[in-house]
C-alpha positions as CSV (number, residue, x, y, z in Angstrom):
1,X,0.0,0.0,0.0
2,X,1.1,3.6,-0.6
3,X,0.4,4.8,2.9
4,X,2.8,4.4,5.8
5,X,3.9,0.9,6.7
6,X,2.7,-0.6,10.0
7,X,-0.4,1.6,10.0
8,X,-3.9,0.5,9.3
9,X,-6.0,2.5,6.9
10,X,-8.2,3.8,9.7
11,X,-5.1,4.8,11.7
12,X,-3.7,6.6,8.7
13,X,-6.9,8.5,8.1
14,X,-7.0,9.6,11.7
15,X,-3.4,10.9,11.4
16,X,-4.4,13.3,8.6
17,X,-6.5,15.4,10.9
18,X,-9.7,17.1,9.7
19,X,-10.6,16.8,6.1
20,X,-13.8,16.6,4.0
21,X,-12.4,14.1,1.5
22,X,-9.3,12.1,0.7
23,X,-8.3,11.0,-2.8
24,X,-5.8,8.2,-3.2
25,X,-4.6,5.3,-5.4
26,X,-4.0,1.7,-4.8
27,X,-2.8,-0.5,-7.6
28,X,-5.1,0.1,-10.6
29,X,-7.8,2.0,-8.7
30,X,-8.2,5.6,-7.9
31,X,-10.9,6.6,-5.5
32,X,-12.2,9.4,-3.3
33,X,-14.0,9.0,0.0
34,X,-15.5,11.5,2.5
35,X,-14.6,12.0,6.2
36,X,-17.0,9.2,7.2
37,X,-15.3,6.7,4.8
38,X,-18.1,6.8,2.3
39,X,-16.9,6.5,-1.3
40,X,-17.5,9.6,-3.4
41,X,-16.2,8.3,-6.7
42,X,-13.8,5.7,-8.1
43,X,-12.2,4.8,-11.4
44,X,-9.2,3.4,-13.2
45,X,-5.9,4.8,-12.0
46,X,-4.2,7.1,-14.5
47,X,-7.4,7.3,-16.6
48,X,-10.0,8.6,-14.3
49,X,-7.8,10.6,-11.9
50,X,-9.1,14.0,-12.9
51,X,-12.8,13.1,-12.8
52,X,-12.4,11.5,-9.3
53,X,-10.6,14.6,-8.0
54,X,-13.4,16.8,-9.6
55,X,-16.0,14.7,-7.9
56,X,-14.3,15.2,-4.5
57,X,-14.2,18.9,-5.1
58,X,-17.8,19.0,-6.1
59,X,-18.8,17.1,-3.0
60,X,-16.7,19.0,-0.5
61,X,-18.4,21.5,1.7
62,X,-17.3,25.1,1.3
63,X,-14.2,26.1,3.4
64,X,-13.1,22.5,3.8
65,X,-9.9,20.5,3.1
66,X,-9.2,17.8,0.6
67,X,-6.2,15.5,1.1
68,X,-4.7,14.1,-2.1
69,X,-2.2,11.3,-1.6
70,X,-0.3,9.9,-4.5
71,X,0.7,10.8,-8.1
72,X,-2.2,11.7,-10.3
73,X,-2.7,12.4,-14.0
74,X,-4.6,15.5,-14.8
75,X,-5.7,15.2,-18.4
76,X,-9.0,17.1,-18.0
77,X,-9.3,20.6,-16.4
78,X,-10.4,20.6,-12.8
79,X,-12.5,23.5,-11.7
80,X,-12.7,24.8,-8.2
81,X,-15.6,27.2,-7.5
82,X,-15.6,27.4,-3.6
83,X,-13.4,28.1,-0.7
84,X,-11.2,25.0,-0.5
85,X,-7.8,23.8,0.6
86,X,-6.0,21.0,-1.3
87,X,-2.9,19.4,0.3
88,X,-0.2,16.8,-0.5
89,X,-0.9,15.8,-4.1
90,X,1.5,15.2,-7.0
91,X,-0.3,16.2,-10.2
92,X,1.1,15.3,-13.6
93,X,-0.7,17.8,-15.9
94,X,-1.3,17.4,-19.6
95,X,-4.1,19.9,-20.1
96,X,-4.1,23.7,-20.0
97,X,-4.9,25.1,-17.6
98,X,-4.7,22.0,-15.4
99,X,-6.7,23.6,-12.5
100,X,-8.9,26.6,-12.8
101,X,-10.3,28.5,-9.9
102,X,-13.5,30.2,-11.1
103,X,-17.1,30.3,-10.1
104,X,-18.4,31.6,-13.5
105,X,-18.9,35.2,-12.3
106,X,-16.6,37.7,-14.0
107,X,-18.0,40.6,-11.9
108,X,-17.4,39.2,-8.4
109,X,-14.4,38.1,-6.3
110,X,-15.3,34.5,-5.3
111,X,-14.2,31.9,-4.6
112,X,-12.2,33.4,-1.7
113,X,-9.1,31.8,-0.4
114,X,-8.5,28.7,-2.4
115,X,-5.3,27.2,-1.0
116,X,-2.7,24.6,-2.2
117,X,-0.3,23.3,0.4
118,X,2.6,20.8,-0.1
119,X,1.6,20.0,-3.6
120,X,3.7,19.2,-6.7
121,X,2.6,20.1,-10.2
122,X,4.4,18.7,-13.2
123,X,3.4,20.1,-16.7
124,X,4.0,18.7,-20.1
125,X,6.5,21.6,-21.0
126,X,3.9,23.7,-22.9
127,X,0.8,24.1,-20.6
128,X,-0.4,26.4,-17.9
129,X,-0.9,24.9,-14.5
130,X,-3.0,27.0,-12.1
131,X,-5.4,29.7,-13.3
132,X,-7.1,32.0,-10.8
133,X,-10.0,33.9,-12.4
134,X,-12.0,36.7,-10.8
135,X,-11.3,35.4,-7.3
136,X,-9.6,36.6,-4.1
137,X,-7.0,35.7,-1.5
138,X,-5.5,32.7,-3.3
139,X,-2.6,30.9,-1.6
140,X,0.1,28.6,-2.8
141,X,2.3,27.4,0.1
142,X,5.3,25.0,0.0
143,X,4.5,23.8,-3.5
144,X,6.7,23.0,-6.5
145,X,5.6,23.8,-10.1
146,X,7.8,22.7,-12.9
147,X,8.1,21.8,-16.6
148,X,5.3,24.1,-17.7
149,X,4.7,27.2,-19.8
150,X,3.0,29.5,-17.2
151,X,2.9,28.2,-13.7
152,X,0.3,30.7,-12.3
153,X,-2.1,32.8,-14.4
154,X,-3.9,35.6,-12.6
155,X,-7.0,37.2,-14.1
156,X,-8.4,40.0,-12.0
157,X,-7.5,38.5,-8.6
158,X,-7.9,40.4,-5.4
159,X,-7.1,40.4,-1.7
160,X,-4.3,41.2,0.7
161,X,-4.0,37.5,1.6
162,X,-3.0,36.4,-1.9
163,X,0.3,34.6,-1.4
164,X,3.0,32.5,-3.1
165,X,5.2,31.3,-0.2
166,X,8.2,28.9,0.3
167,X,7.7,27.5,-3.2
168,X,9.7,26.6,-6.3
169,X,8.8,27.4,-9.9
170,X,10.7,26.1,-13.0
171,X,8.9,27.2,-16.2
172,X,9.3,28.1,-19.8
173,X,7.0,31.0,-20.5
174,X,6.4,32.4,-24.0
175,X,8.3,35.6,-25.1
176,X,7.1,38.7,-23.3
177,X,5.1,36.7,-20.7
178,X,5.8,35.3,-17.3
179,X,5.9,32.2,-15.2
180,X,3.4,34.2,-13.1
181,X,1.3,36.0,-15.7
182,X,-1.2,38.8,-14.8
183,X,-3.3,38.7,-17.9
184,X,-5.7,41.3,-19.2
185,X,-9.2,40.7,-17.7
186,X,-12.5,41.9,-19.1
187,X,-13.0,44.3,-16.2
188,X,-10.9,45.9,-13.4
189,X,-7.4,44.8,-12.6
190,X,-5.3,42.3,-10.6
191,X,-3.9,43.6,-7.4
192,X,-2.4,42.8,-4.0
193,X,-0.4,39.6,-3.9
194,X,2.8,38.6,-2.2
195,X,5.7,36.4,-3.4
196,X,8.0,35.4,-0.5
197,X,10.8,33.0,0.3
198,X,10.5,31.5,-3.2
199,X,12.8,30.5,-6.0
200,X,11.8,31.0,-9.6
201,X,13.7,29.7,-12.6
202,X,12.7,30.3,-16.2
203,X,14.1,28.8,-19.4
204,X,13.5,31.6,-22.0
205,X,15.8,34.6,-22.0
206,X,13.0,36.7,-23.6
207,X,10.5,35.9,-20.8
208,X,9.9,37.0,-17.2
209,X,9.3,35.4,-13.8
210,X,6.4,37.8,-13.3
211,X,4.8,39.7,-16.2
212,X,2.0,42.3,-15.8
213,X,-0.1,42.7,-18.9
214,X,-2.2,45.9,-19.4
215,X,-5.3,45.7,-17.3
216,X,-8.9,46.7,-18.1
217,X,-8.7,49.7,-15.8
218,X,-5.1,50.6,-15.4
219,X,-2.1,48.8,-14.0
220,X,-1.5,45.7,-11.8
221,X,-0.8,47.2,-8.3
222,X,0.2,46.3,-4.8
223,X,2.8,43.5,-5.2
224,X,5.2,42.6,-2.4
225,X,8.3,40.6,-3.3
226,X,10.4,39.4,-0.4
227,X,13.4,37.1,-0.2
228,X,12.9,35.8,-3.7
229,X,15.7,34.3,-5.8
230,X,16.0,34.4,-9.6
231,X,19.0,33.7,-11.7
232,X,20.0,32.3,-15.1
233,X,17.7,33.0,-18.0
234,X,15.2,35.8,-18.4
235,X,14.2,38.9,-16.5
236,X,12.4,38.9,-13.2
237,X,9.6,41.5,-13.5
238,X,8.1,43.1,-16.6
239,X,5.1,45.0,-18.0
240,X,3.0,47.7,-16.4
241,X,2.5,47.9,-12.7
242,X,2.5,50.3,-9.7
243,X,3.0,50.2,-5.9
244,X,5.7,47.5,-6.0
245,X,7.9,46.7,-3.0
246,X,11.0,44.5,-3.4
247,X,12.8,43.5,-0.3
248,X,16.1,41.5,0.3
249,X,15.9,39.6,-3.0
250,X,18.6,38.1,-5.2
251,X,17.5,38.8,-8.7
252,X,20.3,38.0,-11.1
253,X,18.5,37.2,-14.4
254,X,20.7,37.1,-17.5
255,X,18.2,39.5,-19.1
256,X,18.1,41.8,-16.0
257,X,16.0,42.2,-12.9
258,X,13.3,44.7,-14.1
259,X,12.1,45.7,-17.5
260,X,9.0,47.9,-17.0
261,X,7.1,49.9,-19.6
262,X,5.2,51.9,-16.9
263,X,6.1,51.8,-13.2
264,X,4.9,53.9,-10.3
265,X,5.7,53.8,-6.6
266,X,8.5,51.3,-7.0
267,X,10.4,50.7,-3.8
268,X,13.5,48.5,-3.7
269,X,15.6,47.9,-0.6
270,X,18.3,45.4,0.2
271,X,19.6,42.4,-1.7
272,X,21.3,42.4,-5.1
273,X,19.7,43.2,-8.5
274,X,21.1,43.1,-12.0
275,X,20.3,45.5,-14.8
276,X,17.1,47.6,-14.4
277,X,15.2,49.3,-17.3
278,X,12.2,51.6,-16.6
279,X,10.7,53.2,-19.7
280,X,8.6,55.6,-17.7
281,X,8.5,55.8,-13.9
282,X,7.5,58.0,-11.0
283,X,8.1,57.8,-7.3
284,X,10.9,55.4,-7.5
285,X,13.3,54.5,-4.6
286,X,16.2,52.2,-5.0
287,X,18.6,51.2,-2.2
288,X,20.2,48.0,-3.2
289,X,23.5,46.7,-4.7
290,X,23.5,46.5,-8.5
291,X,25.5,44.2,-10.7
292,X,26.0,44.0,-14.4
293,X,24.7,40.7,-15.7
294,X,24.2,42.3,-19.1
295,X,27.4,44.2,-19.7
296,X,26.1,45.8,-22.8
297,X,23.3,47.6,-20.9
298,X,23.4,50.2,-18.1
299,X,22.9,49.0,-14.5
300,X,19.9,51.3,-14.4
301,X,18.3,53.0,-17.4
302,X,15.3,55.3,-17.0
303,X,13.6,56.4,-20.2
304,X,12.0,59.2,-18.3
305,X,10.1,60.1,-15.2
306,X,10.0,62.1,-12.0
307,X,10.8,61.8,-8.3
308,X,13.5,59.1,-8.6
309,X,15.9,58.5,-5.7
310,X,18.9,56.1,-5.9
311,X,20.4,55.9,-2.4
312,X,23.8,54.6,-1.5
313,X,24.6,52.5,-4.5
314,X,27.9,50.6,-4.0
315,X,30.1,49.5,-6.9
316,X,33.5,47.8,-6.4
317,X,35.5,46.9,-9.4
318,X,32.3,46.7,-11.6
319,X,32.8,47.0,-15.3
320,X,30.6,47.1,-18.3
321,X,31.3,47.2,-22.0
322,X,33.1,50.1,-23.7
323,X,30.8,53.1,-24.0
324,X,28.1,51.8,-21.7
325,X,27.2,54.0,-18.6
326,X,26.3,52.8,-15.1
327,X,23.2,55.1,-15.1
328,X,21.4,56.5,-18.1
329,X,18.4,58.8,-18.0
330,X,16.0,60.5,-20.4
331,X,16.3,58.5,-23.6
332,X,12.5,58.6,-24.2
333,X,10.9,61.2,-21.9
334,X,11.7,64.2,-19.8
335,X,13.3,63.4,-16.4
336,X,12.6,65.5,-13.3
337,X,13.8,65.2,-9.7
338,X,16.3,62.5,-10.3
339,X,18.8,62.1,-7.4
340,X,21.7,59.7,-6.7
341,X,22.5,60.3,-3.0
342,X,25.5,58.6,-1.3
343,X,27.5,55.7,-2.4
344,X,31.0,54.6,-3.3
345,X,32.4,54.0,-6.7
346,X,35.7,52.1,-6.4
347,X,37.6,51.1,-9.5
348,X,35.6,49.6,-12.3
349,X,34.7,51.6,-15.3
350,X,32.1,52.5,-17.9
351,X,31.4,54.9,-20.7
352,X,30.2,57.1,-17.9
353,X,29.0,57.0,-14.4
354,X,25.9,59.0,-15.4
355,X,24.7,59.7,-19.0
356,X,21.9,62.2,-19.7
357,X,20.3,62.0,-23.1
358,X,20.2,65.0,-25.4
359,X,16.7,64.7,-26.9
360,X,14.8,65.3,-23.6
361,X,14.7,67.9,-20.9
362,X,16.1,67.2,-17.4
363,X,15.1,69.3,-14.4
364,X,16.5,69.2,-10.9
365,X,18.9,66.3,-11.4
366,X,21.6,65.8,-8.8
367,X,24.4,63.5,-7.8
368,X,25.2,64.0,-4.1
369,X,27.6,62.7,-1.5
370,X,29.3,60.1,-3.8
371,X,32.9,59.1,-3.5
372,X,34.6,58.4,-6.8
373,X,37.9,56.5,-6.3
374,X,40.0,55.4,-9.2
375,X,37.1,55.2,-11.6
376,X,38.2,53.7,-14.9
377,X,41.5,52.7,-13.1
378,X,44.5,52.1,-15.4
379,X,42.6,53.6,-18.3
380,X,40.5,50.5,-19.0
381,X,38.4,52.6,-21.4
382,X,39.8,55.1,-23.8
383,X,36.8,57.4,-23.4
384,X,35.2,57.6,-20.0
385,X,33.3,60.3,-18.1
386,X,31.9,60.9,-14.7
387,X,29.0,62.7,-16.4
388,X,28.4,62.3,-20.1
389,X,26.0,65.2,-20.5
390,X,25.0,65.3,-24.2
391,X,24.4,69.0,-23.3
392,X,22.0,68.3,-20.4
393,X,22.5,69.8,-17.0
394,X,23.2,67.8,-13.7
395,X,24.4,69.1,-10.4
396,X,27.2,67.3,-8.5
397,X,27.1,68.3,-4.8
398,X,29.4,67.3,-2.0
399,X,31.2,64.7,-4.1
400,X,34.8,63.6,-3.8
401,X,37.0,62.7,-6.8
402,X,40.2,60.8,-6.0
403,X,42.6,59.2,-8.4
404,X,40.1,59.7,-11.2
405,X,42.6,61.1,-13.7
406,X,41.9,58.1,-16.0
407,X,38.5,59.6,-17.0
408,X,37.1,63.0,-17.8
409,X,34.7,64.9,-15.6
410,X,32.3,65.7,-18.4
411,X,31.9,66.0,-22.2
412,X,30.4,69.5,-21.9
413,X,31.5,71.4,-18.8
414,X,28.6,74.0,-18.6
415,X,26.1,71.1,-18.2
416,X,28.0,69.6,-15.3
417,X,27.7,71.9,-12.3
418,X,29.9,71.3,-9.2
419,X,28.9,72.5,-5.7
420,X,31.0,71.9,-2.6
421,X,33.0,69.1,-4.2
422,X,36.6,68.2,-3.4
423,X,39.4,66.4,-5.2
424,X,40.4,66.4,-8.8
425,X,38.6,68.4,-11.5
426,X,38.0,71.3,-9.1
427,X,41.0,73.5,-9.6
428,X,41.2,73.6,-13.4
429,X,38.8,73.2,-16.3
430,X,38.9,73.9,-20.0
431,X,36.5,73.6,-22.9
432,X,35.4,75.4,-26.1
433,X,32.4,77.7,-26.5
434,X,30.6,78.8,-29.6
435,X,28.3,81.8,-30.1
436,X,26.5,83.6,-32.9
437,X,27.2,87.3,-33.2
438,X,24.4,89.7,-34.0
439,X,26.4,93.0,-34.6
440,X,25.2,94.6,-31.3
441,X,26.0,92.2,-28.4
442,X,29.3,92.9,-26.7
443,X,29.2,90.5,-23.8
444,X,29.1,86.7,-23.9
445,X,29.1,84.4,-20.9
446,X,30.4,80.9,-20.3
447,X,29.3,78.8,-17.3
448,X,32.6,77.4,-15.9
449,X,31.3,74.9,-13.3
450,X,34.1,75.6,-10.8
451,X,33.5,75.7,-7.0
452,X,34.2,79.4,-6.9
453,X,35.3,82.3,-9.1
454,X,38.5,81.3,-11.0
455,X,41.7,83.2,-10.2
456,X,43.2,82.5,-13.5
457,X,41.4,82.6,-16.9
458,X,42.8,82.2,-20.4
459,X,40.5,82.7,-23.4
460,X,41.8,82.1,-26.9
461,X,39.8,83.1,-30.1
462,X,39.5,80.2,-32.6
463,X,37.8,82.1,-35.4
464,X,38.5,85.5,-37.1
465,X,35.3,87.1,-35.9
466,X,36.1,86.2,-32.3
467,X,39.5,87.8,-32.5
468,X,38.3,91.4,-31.9
469,X,39.6,93.2,-28.8
470,X,38.1,91.9,-25.6
471,X,38.9,91.5,-21.9
472,X,37.8,88.8,-19.5
473,X,36.0,88.9,-16.1
474,X,34.6,86.1,-14.0
475,X,32.4,85.4,-11.0
476,X,31.4,82.2,-9.1
477,X,29.3,81.0,-12.0
478,X,30.4,82.5,-15.3
479,X,33.4,83.7,-17.4
480,X,32.5,86.9,-19.3
481,X,34.1,87.8,-22.6
482,X,33.6,91.6,-23.0
483,X,34.3,93.0,-26.5
484,X,35.2,96.7,-27.0
485,X,33.0,96.7,-30.1
486,X,30.4,94.1,-31.1
487,X,31.6,91.3,-33.3
488,X,29.8,91.0,-36.7
489,X,26.7,89.0,-37.3
490,X,27.0,85.3,-38.2
491,X,25.9,81.8,-37.3
492,X,28.3,80.2,-34.9
493,X,31.0,82.6,-36.0
494,X,32.5,83.2,-32.6
495,X,34.4,80.2,-31.3
496,X,36.7,80.4,-28.3
497,X,38.7,78.0,-26.2
498,X,39.0,78.7,-22.5
499,X,41.0,77.5,-19.5
500,X,40.4,78.4,-15.9
501,X,41.8,77.6,-12.4
502,X,40.5,78.4,-9.0
């Protein structure tokens, strides 16, 4: 017999505690019986498994427990339409989805709290396993789901008790979909679920562990991800979502950790994440270590957004490919209130620490309290910047630059503004400036970016129109070229090189 040796059937049943039904196998027979021992249904093992389990589900009182002991073939969909807990079974699933939680009402949120505990689900490599539809507070606890396409499909599910806990998932989702897939419902949206103490592995580098499709009324929201591990192929979280908290996770996917088209209220603390891409985002806080699993992509790239705080990032000896920055902002949209605050950049190297794109506007962007030490040490890269501006302005405040002579501060000095910084780059700067004369203007200004008014300034004309008599003055912000008579009109006809020291 499949149950424990030296125990009678009645003793074994008593050891299981309270249940409404038990489903089991013995030789060529599969059967289900209720708590009193009365047979609910029976059939041929491996042929009638799904129908016997469905009979047990149909007969079970609401808010009861079904114990499933043994290995069962699920070749017909099982539907659960009431509060129910299923424990212990091993389900070999050849249909899609194998189990659907749905009571037929797309406007409600029942069944409430359907729970699977200590179950194993084995797919056929191409099918979906569990599909929760228009229901609430689902729970999957200490389960293993493997060899499937999508492990869990959520269609407008609700409830703060929705939980995937202490489980393992190994799946091969389609491109641009997830092992946990929040699909588009006919009304409203999926919200409020937790994934904790769980390991997820996917076998498609173009897929995700969790993917949030567009919802009928907005974005998937309220997801808590705590102590979750993901590595090897694919990206962890993708799609459109808001109010996401990630805590103490190790998300090392070969395609990055996050690739979100639209993200709001994203809060990441602790753990280690690999490359992050946010097309548009708002109210983002990141305080975690970042690593470069994709060395041809920035550690963090933000297409555009507002109210973004990156706090205390730490990089030691981290390198990416030639020309790739650590942080890149504003490739698609304007970026406003972007702040990197604190952190240590030791060794390593990149095309730039921060790159701001030229085709968008950046307002109130700051790098504060960061120590740069031997960035691009030993000239790993031939062209390397602390800030590659593409002409867009960023303030560096209270930063320290030590042994960073292997890289340039900036590609366009007026766009990199220094306040209360120490170390290299602060006592000398040089660049070129180009203006268009109009025949009347006699004073032209250049923002120098030094910490105070320069004590030494050298300005050299590089075009004939710029060579008229002039004298130079300076203050804490600008160098002023003062012509005795206005240069002639022209387009970009005044080009000057300048050098300044504090």
